[in-house]
Biopython code that builds the backbone (N, CA, C, O; Angstrom):
import numpy as np
from Bio.PDB.StructureBuilder import StructureBuilder

atoms = [
    (1, "MET", "N", (5.756, -1.057, 35.277)),
    (1, "MET", "CA", (4.579, -1.152, 34.464)),
    (1, "MET", "C", (3.361, -1.405, 35.337)),
    (1, "MET", "O", (3.407, -2.204, 36.272)),
    (2, "SER", "N", (2.316, -0.744, 35.032)),
    (2, "SER", "CA", (1.076, -0.912, 35.763)),
    (2, "SER", "C", (0.206, -1.960, 35.066)),
    (2, "SER", "O", (0.197, -2.060, 33.839)),
    (3, "THR", "N", (-0.511, -2.722, 35.854)),
    (3, "THR", "CA", (-1.388, -3.747, 35.283)),
    (3, "THR", "C", (-2.822, -3.270, 35.138)),
    (3, "THR", "O", (-3.682, -4.034, 34.701)),
    (4, "THR", "N", (-3.092, -2.039, 35.491)),
    (4, "THR", "CA", (-4.453, -1.524, 35.355)),
    (4, "THR", "C", (-4.699, -1.110, 33.916)),
    (4, "THR", "O", (-3.772, -0.749, 33.191)),
    (5, "ALA", "N", (-5.950, -1.165, 33.518)),
    (5, "ALA", "CA", (-6.326, -0.826, 32.144)),
    (5, "ALA", "C", (-6.274, 0.680, 31.945)),
    (5, "ALA", "O", (-6.573, 1.453, 32.855)),
    (6, "ASN", "N", (-5.900, 1.072, 30.767)),
    (6, "ASN", "CA", (-5.875, 2.475, 30.387)),
    (6, "ASN", "C", (-7.289, 2.901, 30.021)),
    (6, "ASN", "O", (-7.857, 2.347, 29.080)),
    (7, "PRO", "N", (-7.882, 3.862, 30.725)),
    (7, "PRO", "CA", (-9.266, 4.232, 30.410)),
    (7, "PRO", "C", (-9.413, 4.854, 29.027)),
    (7, "PRO", "O", (-10.509, 4.838, 28.468)),
    (8, "ALA", "N", (-8.341, 5.402, 28.461)),
    (8, "ALA", "CA", (-8.446, 6.008, 27.142)),
    (8, "ALA", "C", (-8.557, 4.958, 26.045)),
    (8, "ALA", "O", (-9.053, 5.252, 24.957)),
    (9, "SER", "N", (-8.101, 3.733, 26.317)),
    (9, "SER", "CA", (-8.141, 2.699, 25.289)),
    (9, "SER", "C", (-9.407, 1.855, 25.348)),
    (9, "SER", "O", (-9.501, 0.847, 24.648)),
    (10, "SER", "N", (-10.363, 2.234, 26.149)),
    (10, "SER", "CA", (-11.580, 1.436, 26.280)),
    (10, "SER", "C", (-12.594, 1.734, 25.183)),
    (10, "SER", "O", (-13.670, 1.135, 25.180)),
    (11, "THR", "N", (-12.297, 2.629, 24.258)),
    (11, "THR", "CA", (-13.268, 2.979, 23.236)),
    (11, "THR", "C", (-13.347, 1.942, 22.128)),
    (11, "THR", "O", (-14.430, 1.737, 21.580)),
    (12, "GLY", "N", (-12.259, 1.281, 21.775)),
    (12, "GLY", "CA", (-12.261, 0.328, 20.676)),
    (12, "GLY", "C", (-12.244, -1.098, 21.160)),
    (12, "GLY", "O", (-11.276, -1.817, 20.910)),
    (13, "ARG", "N", (-13.288, -1.534, 21.848)),
    (13, "ARG", "CA", (-13.331, -2.898, 22.385)),
    (13, "ARG", "C", (-14.506, -3.661, 21.777)),
    (13, "ARG", "O", (-15.591, -3.120, 21.568)),
    (14, "LEU", "N", (-14.246, -4.928, 21.504)),
    (14, "LEU", "CA", (-15.270, -5.831, 21.002)),
    (14, "LEU", "C", (-15.185, -7.097, 21.838)),
    (14, "LEU", "O", (-14.213, -7.845, 21.735)),
    (15, "PHE", "N", (-16.192, -7.343, 22.665)),
    (15, "PHE", "CA", (-16.211, -8.468, 23.600)),
    (15, "PHE", "C", (-14.996, -8.452, 24.515)),
    (15, "PHE", "O", (-14.466, -9.510, 24.855)),
    (16, "GLY", "N", (-14.547, -7.271, 24.919)),
    (16, "GLY", "CA", (-13.418, -7.132, 25.819)),
    (16, "GLY", "C", (-12.067, -7.122, 25.143)),
    (16, "GLY", "O", (-11.052, -6.925, 25.811)),
    (17, "ILE", "N", (-12.021, -7.330, 23.835)),
    (17, "ILE", "CA", (-10.759, -7.339, 23.100)),
    (17, "ILE", "C", (-10.498, -5.928, 22.594)),
    (17, "ILE", "O", (-11.350, -5.361, 21.909)),
    (18, "PRO", "N", (-9.347, -5.343, 22.912)),
    (18, "PRO", "CA", (-9.067, -3.967, 22.490)),
    (18, "PRO", "C", (-8.680, -3.882, 21.015)),
    (18, "PRO", "O", (-7.494, -3.823, 20.693)),
    (19, "ILE", "N", (-9.665, -3.876, 20.115)),
    (19, "ILE", "CA", (-9.351, -3.852, 18.688)),
    (19, "ILE", "C", (-8.876, -2.488, 18.223)),
    (19, "ILE", "O", (-8.300, -2.384, 17.140)),
    (20, "GLY", "N", (-9.093, -1.459, 18.987)),
    (20, "GLY", "CA", (-8.640, -0.134, 18.603)),
    (20, "GLY", "C", (-7.202, 0.146, 18.976)),
    (20, "GLY", "O", (-6.685, 1.214, 18.647)),
    (21, "ASP", "N", (-6.530, -0.788, 19.660)),
    (21, "ASP", "CA", (-5.167, -0.557, 20.116)),
    (21, "ASP", "C", (-4.119, -1.309, 19.313)),
    (21, "ASP", "O", (-2.957, -1.344, 19.718)),
    (22, "PHE", "N", (-4.487, -1.910, 18.193)),
    (22, "PHE", "CA", (-3.519, -2.626, 17.381)),
    (22, "PHE", "C", (-2.680, -1.650, 16.580)),
    (22, "PHE", "O", (-3.151, -0.582, 16.188)),
    (23, "GLY", "N", (-1.436, -2.024, 16.341)),
    (23, "GLY", "CA", (-0.559, -1.226, 15.498)),
    (23, "GLY", "C", (-0.823, -1.490, 14.032)),
    (23, "GLY", "O", (-1.752, -2.216, 13.680)),
    (24, "TRP", "N", (0.004, -0.894, 13.169)),
    (24, "TRP", "CA", (-0.174, -1.013, 11.729)),
    (24, "TRP", "C", (0.021, -2.450, 11.268)),
    (24, "TRP", "O", (-0.810, -2.989, 10.537)),
    (25, "PHE", "N", (1.123, -3.075, 11.696)),
    (25, "PHE", "CA", (1.417, -4.440, 11.254)),
    (25, "PHE", "C", (0.408, -5.440, 11.817)),
    (25, "PHE", "O", (-0.017, -6.352, 11.108)),
    (26, "ALA", "N", (0.026, -5.281, 13.069)),
    (26, "ALA", "CA", (-0.952, -6.187, 13.670)),
    (26, "ALA", "C", (-2.305, -6.061, 12.971)),
    (26, "ALA", "O", (-2.987, -7.064, 12.762)),
    (27, "SER", "N", (-2.694, -4.851, 12.613)),
    (27, "SER", "CA", (-3.949, -4.653, 11.889)),
    (27, "SER", "C", (-3.911, -5.321, 10.514)),
    (27, "SER", "O", (-4.880, -5.947, 10.086)),
    (28, "LEU", "N", (-2.784, -5.177, 9.838)),
    (28, "LEU", "CA", (-2.622, -5.801, 8.528)),
    (28, "LEU", "C", (-2.628, -7.321, 8.640)),
    (28, "LEU", "O", (-3.253, -8.008, 7.833)),
    (29, "LEU", "N", (-1.936, -7.833, 9.633)),
    (29, "LEU", "CA", (-1.879, -9.276, 9.845)),
    (29, "LEU", "C", (-3.251, -9.845, 10.204)),
    (29, "LEU", "O", (-3.629, -10.905, 9.705)),
    (30, "LEU", "N", (-3.983, -9.166, 11.046)),
    (30, "LEU", "CA", (-5.330, -9.611, 11.406)),
    (30, "LEU", "C", (-6.281, -9.575, 10.204)),
    (30, "LEU", "O", (-7.112, -10.468, 10.043)),
    (31, "SER", "N", (-6.162, -8.562, 9.378)),
    (31, "SER", "CA", (-7.019, -8.467, 8.198)),
    (31, "SER", "C", (-6.792, -9.639, 7.257)),
    (31, "SER", "O", (-7.746, -10.255, 6.784)),
    (32, "PHE", "N", (-5.521, -9.947, 6.983)),
    (32, "PHE", "CA", (-5.233, -11.058, 6.089)),
    (32, "PHE", "C", (-5.587, -12.400, 6.729)),
    (32, "PHE", "O", (-6.004, -13.324, 6.031)),
    (33, "SER", "N", (-5.429, -12.515, 8.033)),
    (33, "SER", "CA", (-5.821, -13.749, 8.726)),
    (33, "SER", "C", (-7.327, -13.969, 8.623)),
    (33, "SER", "O", (-7.777, -15.088, 8.377)),
    (34, "LEU", "N", (-8.097, -12.921, 8.808)),
    (34, "LEU", "CA", (-9.551, -13.036, 8.677)),
    (34, "LEU", "C", (-9.953, -13.375, 7.243)),
    (34, "LEU", "O", (-10.876, -14.159, 7.024)),
    (35, "GLY", "N", (-9.264, -12.787, 6.273)),
    (35, "GLY", "CA", (-9.550, -13.092, 4.867)),
    (35, "GLY", "C", (-9.278, -14.544, 4.532)),
    (35, "GLY", "O", (-10.096, -15.198, 3.884)),
    (36, "PHE", "N", (-8.119, -15.061, 4.974)),
    (36, "PHE", "CA", (-7.785, -16.460, 4.721)),
    (36, "PHE", "C", (-8.744, -17.402, 5.430)),
    (36, "PHE", "O", (-9.209, -18.378, 4.841)),
    (37, "ALA", "N", (-9.039, -17.118, 6.682)),
    (37, "ALA", "CA", (-9.942, -17.986, 7.448)),
    (37, "ALA", "C", (-11.337, -18.019, 6.826)),
    (37, "ALA", "O", (-11.961, -19.078, 6.748)),
    (38, "SER", "N", (-11.822, -16.869, 6.387)),
    (38, "SER", "CA", (-13.154, -16.842, 5.781)),
    (38, "SER", "C", (-13.148, -17.551, 4.423)),
    (38, "SER", "O", (-14.131, -18.198, 4.062)),
    (39, "PHE", "N", (-12.048, -17.435, 3.668)),
    (39, "PHE", "CA", (-11.943, -18.159, 2.396)),
    (39, "PHE", "C", (-12.033, -19.662, 2.625)),
    (39, "PHE", "O", (-12.795, -20.357, 1.952)),
    (40, "PHE", "N", (-11.257, -20.154, 3.571)),
    (40, "PHE", "CA", (-11.258, -21.592, 3.812)),
    (40, "PHE", "C", (-12.574, -22.066, 4.427)),
    (40, "PHE", "O", (-13.050, -23.153, 4.099)),
    (41, "GLY", "N", (-13.161, -21.273, 5.304)),
    (41, "GLY", "CA", (-14.446, -21.649, 5.885)),
    (41, "GLY", "C", (-15.560, -21.674, 4.853)),
    (41, "GLY", "O", (-16.369, -22.601, 4.827)),
    (42, "ALA", "N", (-15.601, -20.656, 4.005)),
    (42, "ALA", "CA", (-16.644, -20.610, 2.970)),
    (42, "ALA", "C", (-16.434, -21.708, 1.938)),
    (42, "ALA", "O", (-17.403, -22.271, 1.428)),
    (43, "THR", "N", (-15.177, -22.022, 1.623)),
    (43, "THR", "CA", (-14.908, -23.102, 0.683)),
    (43, "THR", "C", (-15.325, -24.446, 1.269)),
    (43, "THR", "O", (-15.895, -25.281, 0.567)),
    (44, "PHE", "N", (-15.045, -24.654, 2.547)),
    (44, "PHE", "CA", (-15.462, -25.878, 3.231)),
    (44, "PHE", "C", (-16.976, -26.041, 3.180)),
    (44, "PHE", "O", (-17.480, -27.109, 2.832)),
    (45, "LEU", "N", (-17.692, -24.985, 3.527)),
    (45, "LEU", "CA", (-19.155, -25.046, 3.485)),
    (45, "LEU", "C", (-19.671, -25.199, 2.054)),
    (45, "LEU", "O", (-20.676, -25.871, 1.821)),
    (46, "GLY", "N", (-18.981, -24.574, 1.098)),
    (46, "GLY", "CA", (-19.380, -24.703, -0.302)),
    (46, "GLY", "C", (-19.199, -26.109, -0.833)),
    (46, "GLY", "O", (-20.035, -26.603, -1.590)),
    (47, "ILE", "N", (-18.098, -26.764, -0.437)),
    (47, "ILE", "CA", (-17.869, -28.142, -0.875)),
    (47, "ILE", "C", (-18.945, -29.056, -0.316)),
    (47, "ILE", "O", (-19.480, -29.896, -1.040)),
    (48, "PHE", "N", (-19.267, -28.907, 0.954)),
    (48, "PHE", "CA", (-20.311, -29.748, 1.534)),
    (48, "PHE", "C", (-21.682, -29.422, 0.950)),
    (48, "PHE", "O", (-22.510, -30.317, 0.778)),
    (49, "GLY", "N", (-21.926, -28.155, 0.647)),
    (49, "GLY", "CA", (-23.185, -27.800, -0.003)),
    (49, "GLY", "C", (-23.292, -28.420, -1.383)),
    (49, "GLY", "O", (-24.358, -28.909, -1.757)),
    (50, "LEU", "N", (-22.196, -28.410, -2.156)),
    (50, "LEU", "CA", (-22.216, -29.046, -3.471)),
    (50, "LEU", "C", (-22.317, -30.564, -3.363)),
    (50, "LEU", "O", (-22.925, -31.215, -4.214)),
    (51, "LEU", "N", (-21.726, -31.119, -2.323)),
    (51, "LEU", "CA", (-21.842, -32.563, -2.098)),
    (51, "LEU", "C", (-23.297, -32.959, -1.882)),
    (51, "LEU", "O", (-23.780, -33.926, -2.472)),
    (52, "ILE", "N", (-23.987, -32.211, -1.038)),
    (52, "ILE", "CA", (-25.403, -32.491, -0.781)),
    (52, "ILE", "C", (-26.234, -32.257, -2.042)),
    (52, "ILE", "O", (-27.132, -33.042, -2.347)),
    (53, "TYR", "N", (-25.942, -31.190, -2.771)),
    (53, "TYR", "CA", (-26.669, -30.872, -3.999)),
    (53, "TYR", "C", (-26.444, -31.953, -5.059)),
    (53, "TYR", "O", (-27.387, -32.389, -5.719)),
    (54, "ASN", "N", (-25.197, -32.378, -5.217)),
    (54, "ASN", "CA", (-24.894, -33.400, -6.221)),
    (54, "ASN", "C", (-25.503, -34.754, -5.862)),
    (54, "ASN", "O", (-26.046, -35.439, -6.728)),
    (55, "GLN", "N", (-25.418, -35.133, -4.612)),
    (55, "GLN", "CA", (-25.935, -36.436, -4.206)),
    (55, "GLN", "C", (-27.459, -36.443, -4.122)),
    (55, "GLN", "O", (-28.098, -37.439, -4.461)),
    (56, "GLY", "N", (-28.031, -35.348, -3.676)),
    (56, "GLY", "CA", (-29.486, -35.297, -3.522)),
    (56, "GLY", "C", (-30.236, -35.185, -4.827)),
    (56, "GLY", "O", (-31.329, -35.736, -4.957)),
    (57, "GLY", "N", (-29.683, -34.494, -5.789)),
    (57, "GLY", "CA", (-30.394, -34.278, -7.045)),
    (57, "GLY", "C", (-29.762, -34.971, -8.232)),
    (57, "GLY", "O", (-30.198, -34.778, -9.367)),
    (58, "HIS", "N", (-28.739, -35.777, -7.990)),
    (58, "HIS", "CA", (-28.023, -36.494, -9.052)),
    (58, "HIS", "C", (-27.477, -35.531, -10.104)),
    (58, "HIS", "O", (-27.568, -35.777, -11.307)),
    (59, "HIS", "N", (-26.902, -34.420, -9.613)),
    (59, "HIS", "CA", (-26.283, -33.434, -10.499)),
    (59, "HIS", "C", (-24.789, -33.728, -10.608)),
    (59, "HIS", "O", (-24.254, -34.559, -9.875)),
    (60, "THR", "N", (-24.135, -33.047, -11.517)),
    (60, "THR", "CA", (-22.686, -33.205, -11.674)),
    (60, "THR", "C", (-22.001, -31.843, -11.685)),
    (60, "THR", "O", (-21.317, -31.501, -12.649)),
    (61, "VAL", "N", (-22.178, -31.081, -10.642)),
    (61, "VAL", "CA", (-21.519, -29.782, -10.524)),
    (61, "VAL", "C", (-20.082, -30.024, -10.072)),
    (61, "VAL", "O", (-19.836, -30.818, -9.164)),
    (62, "ASN", "N", (-19.140, -29.339, -10.706)),
    (62, "ASN", "CA", (-17.719, -29.488, -10.392)),
    (62, "ASN", "C", (-17.424, -28.872, -9.022)),
    (62, "ASN", "O", (-17.888, -27.772, -8.722)),
    (63, "TYR", "N", (-16.656, -29.577, -8.197)),
    (63, "TYR", "CA", (-16.334, -29.086, -6.858)),
    (63, "TYR", "C", (-15.375, -27.902, -6.883)),
    (63, "TYR", "O", (-15.265, -27.184, -5.889)),
    (64, "ALA", "N", (-14.683, -27.684, -7.987)),
    (64, "ALA", "CA", (-13.806, -26.521, -8.103)),
    (64, "ALA", "C", (-14.601, -25.215, -8.126)),
    (64, "ALA", "O", (-14.051, -24.143, -7.876)),
    (65, "ASP", "N", (-15.883, -25.312, -8.425)),
    (65, "ASP", "CA", (-16.730, -24.116, -8.393)),
    (65, "ASP", "C", (-16.873, -23.557, -6.987)),
    (65, "ASP", "O", (-17.133, -22.365, -6.820)),
    (66, "SER", "N", (-16.705, -24.404, -5.969)),
    (66, "SER", "CA", (-16.805, -23.913, -4.591)),
    (66, "SER", "C", (-15.669, -22.952, -4.273)),
    (66, "SER", "O", (-15.858, -22.022, -3.489)),
    (67, "TYR", "N", (-14.492, -23.153, -4.862)),
    (67, "TYR", "CA", (-13.382, -22.216, -4.663)),
    (67, "TYR", "C", (-13.643, -20.906, -5.392)),
    (67, "TYR", "O", (-13.525, -19.821, -4.823)),
    (68, "ARG", "N", (-14.000, -21.034, -6.660)),
    (68, "ARG", "CA", (-14.111, -19.872, -7.536)),
    (68, "ARG", "C", (-15.357, -19.035, -7.268)),
    (68, "ARG", "O", (-15.296, -17.806, -7.297)),
    (69, "LEU", "N", (-16.489, -19.693, -7.008)),
    (69, "LEU", "CA", (-17.748, -18.974, -6.894)),
    (69, "LEU", "C", (-18.190, -18.701, -5.463)),
    (69, "LEU", "O", (-19.033, -17.834, -5.233)),
    (70, "ILE", "N", (-17.636, -19.427, -4.498)),
    (70, "ILE", "CA", (-18.054, -19.254, -3.106)),
    (70, "ILE", "C", (-16.904, -18.738, -2.247)),
    (70, "ILE", "O", (-17.013, -17.677, -1.632)),
    (71, "GLY", "N", (-15.799, -19.488, -2.204)),
    (71, "GLY", "CA", (-14.693, -19.152, -1.306)),
    (71, "GLY", "C", (-13.981, -17.860, -1.662)),
    (71, "GLY", "O", (-13.722, -17.036, -0.785)),
    (72, "LEU", "N", (-13.661, -17.671, -2.934)),
    (72, "LEU", "CA", (-12.915, -16.479, -3.343)),
    (72, "LEU", "C", (-13.679, -15.179, -3.111)),
    (72, "LEU", "O", (-13.108, -14.250, -2.539)),
    (73, "PRO", "N", (-14.948, -15.064, -3.529)),
    (73, "PRO", "CA", (-15.663, -13.806, -3.258)),
    (73, "PRO", "C", (-15.833, -13.509, -1.764)),
    (73, "PRO", "O", (-15.722, -12.360, -1.338)),
    (74, "VAL", "N", (-16.104, -14.559, -0.971)),
    (74, "VAL", "CA", (-16.252, -14.346, 0.471)),
    (74, "VAL", "C", (-14.929, -13.924, 1.080)),
    (74, "VAL", "O", (-14.893, -12.998, 1.890)),
    (75, "GLY", "N", (-13.837, -14.586, 0.707)),
    (75, "GLY", "CA", (-12.517, -14.248, 1.239)),
    (75, "GLY", "C", (-12.090, -12.834, 0.882)),
    (75, "GLY", "O", (-11.576, -12.108, 1.732)),
    (76, "ILE", "N", (-12.298, -12.439, -0.360)),
    (76, "ILE", "CA", (-11.928, -11.082, -0.785)),
    (76, "ILE", "C", (-12.811, -10.047, -0.098)),
    (76, "ILE", "O", (-12.330, -8.989, 0.307)),
    (77, "GLY", "N", (-14.096, -10.348, 0.034)),
    (77, "GLY", "CA", (-15.007, -9.411, 0.707)),
    (77, "GLY", "C", (-14.636, -9.192, 2.162)),
    (77, "GLY", "O", (-14.598, -8.054, 2.630)),
    (78, "VAL", "N", (-14.362, -10.280, 2.885)),
    (78, "VAL", "CA", (-13.977, -10.148, 4.291)),
    (78, "VAL", "C", (-12.626, -9.461, 4.416)),
    (78, "VAL", "O", (-12.418, -8.666, 5.332)),
    (79, "LEU", "N", (-11.703, -9.761, 3.499)),
    (79, "LEU", "CA", (-10.398, -9.087, 3.519)),
    (79, "LEU", "C", (-10.562, -7.586, 3.340)),
    (79, "LEU", "O", (-9.962, -6.809, 4.083)),
    (80, "LEU", "N", (-11.356, -7.167, 2.376)),
    (80, "LEU", "CA", (-11.553, -5.735, 2.147)),
    (80, "LEU", "C", (-12.244, -5.059, 3.326)),
    (80, "LEU", "O", (-11.849, -3.971, 3.745)),
    (81, "LEU", "N", (-13.273, -5.705, 3.856)),
    (81, "LEU", "CA", (-13.972, -5.118, 5.006)),
    (81, "LEU", "C", (-13.064, -5.016, 6.231)),
    (81, "LEU", "O", (-13.095, -4.014, 6.946)),
    (82, "SER", "N", (-12.264, -6.042, 6.472)),
    (82, "SER", "CA", (-11.383, -5.992, 7.635)),
    (82, "SER", "C", (-10.245, -4.995, 7.427)),
    (82, "SER", "O", (-9.818, -4.357, 8.389)),
    (83, "LEU", "N", (-9.742, -4.842, 6.204)),
    (83, "LEU", "CA", (-8.733, -3.816, 5.944)),
    (83, "LEU", "C", (-9.300, -2.423, 6.191)),
    (83, "LEU", "O", (-8.628, -1.561, 6.757)),
    (84, "ILE", "N", (-10.536, -2.213, 5.765)),
    (84, "ILE", "CA", (-11.176, -0.911, 5.990)),
    (84, "ILE", "C", (-11.384, -0.669, 7.481)),
    (84, "ILE", "O", (-11.076, 0.412, 7.982)),
    (85, "LEU", "N", (-11.908, -1.671, 8.195)),
    (85, "LEU", "CA", (-12.183, -1.518, 9.618)),
    (85, "LEU", "C", (-10.907, -1.277, 10.418)),
    (85, "LEU", "O", (-10.809, -0.292, 11.149)),
    (86, "PHE", "N", (-9.932, -2.169, 10.283)),
    (86, "PHE", "CA", (-8.709, -2.032, 11.065)),
    (86, "PHE", "C", (-7.897, -0.813, 10.625)),
    (86, "PHE", "O", (-7.243, -0.181, 11.455)),
    (87, "GLY", "N", (-7.929, -0.475, 9.343)),
    (87, "GLY", "CA", (-7.249, 0.729, 8.881)),
    (87, "GLY", "C", (-7.886, 1.986, 9.455)),
    (87, "GLY", "O", (-7.185, 2.913, 9.860)),
    (88, "PHE", "N", (-9.212, 2.019, 9.490)),
    (88, "PHE", "CA", (-9.915, 3.160, 10.077)),
    (88, "PHE", "C", (-9.597, 3.302, 11.556)),
    (88, "PHE", "O", (-9.356, 4.408, 12.039)),
    (89, "LEU", "N", (-9.595, 2.170, 12.287)),
    (89, "LEU", "CA", (-9.280, 2.231, 13.717)),
    (89, "LEU", "C", (-7.843, 2.684, 13.958)),
    (89, "LEU", "O", (-7.574, 3.430, 14.899)),
    (90, "TRP", "N", (-6.920, 2.233, 13.106)),
    (90, "TRP", "CA", (-5.517, 2.626, 13.254)),
    (90, "TRP", "C", (-5.343, 4.121, 12.969)),
    (90, "TRP", "O", (-4.656, 4.820, 13.715)),
    (91, "VAL", "N", (-5.963, 4.608, 11.895)),
    (91, "VAL", "CA", (-5.852, 6.034, 11.559)),
    (91, "VAL", "C", (-6.507, 6.880, 12.634)),
    (91, "VAL", "O", (-5.971, 7.924, 13.008)),
    (92, "ARG", "N", (-7.649, 6.453, 13.135)),
    (92, "ARG", "CA", (-8.326, 7.207, 14.193)),
    (92, "ARG", "C", (-7.459, 7.302, 15.438)),
    (92, "ARG", "O", (-7.411, 8.344, 16.092)),
    (93, "ARG", "N", (-6.770, 6.203, 15.768)),
    (93, "ARG", "CA", (-5.895, 6.227, 16.942)),
    (93, "ARG", "C", (-4.690, 7.151, 16.705)),
    (93, "ARG", "O", (-4.261, 7.852, 17.622)),
    (94, "LYS", "N", (-4.153, 7.154, 15.503)),
    (94, "LYS", "CA", (-3.008, 8.029, 15.203)),
    (94, "LYS", "C", (-3.414, 9.501, 15.212)),
    (94, "LYS", "O", (-2.658, 10.353, 15.679)),
    (95, "VAL", "N", (-4.592, 9.795, 14.703)),
    (95, "VAL", "CA", (-5.065, 11.187, 14.678)),
    (95, "VAL", "C", (-5.331, 11.675, 16.097)),
    (95, "VAL", "O", (-5.087, 12.839, 16.416)),
    (96, "ALA", "N", (-5.834, 10.775, 16.951)),
    (96, "ALA", "CA", (-6.113, 11.140, 18.331)),
    (96, "ALA", "C", (-4.842, 11.287, 19.163)),
    (96, "ALA", "O", (-4.873, 11.835, 20.265)),
    (97, "GLY", "N", (-3.717, 10.791, 18.626)),
    (97, "GLY", "CA", (-2.440, 10.968, 19.308)),
    (97, "GLY", "C", (-2.140, 9.916, 20.363)),
    (97, "GLY", "O", (-1.352, 10.157, 21.277)),
    (98, "ARG", "N", (-2.760, 8.757, 20.242)),
    (98, "ARG", "CA", (-2.482, 7.683, 21.213)),
    (98, "ARG", "C", (-1.490, 6.714, 20.661)),
    (98, "ARG", "O", (-1.133, 5.745, 21.332)),
]
sb = StructureBuilder()
sb.init_structure("model")
sb.init_model(0)
sb.init_chain("A")
sb.init_seg("    ")
for serial, (resi, resn, name, xyz) in enumerate(atoms, 1):
    if name == "N":
        sb.init_residue(resn, " ", resi, " ")
    sb.init_atom(name, np.array(xyz, "f"), 0.0, 1.0, " ", f" {name:<3s}", serial, name[0])
structure = sb.get_structure()
């Protein structure tokens, strides 16, 4: 095995990471990982945003709204975008014969 980089695989790189060289399962796994991570990150920020809003203005907004109105739409949106991106890169690589 050679340790040199394949010049044909240099087209799908993001910050040096070869995102165009993932297989079908790796692309699917990465898409769902990004969706879950964005759901939890957006929910975390939503909870703290509601905490500040409730404490600062003496409101009584339910914290479960951060899951339903903030975390879920962001998680689904990132999941769909990443499925489209990684699916497109995988299909492009298969069509190119690599």
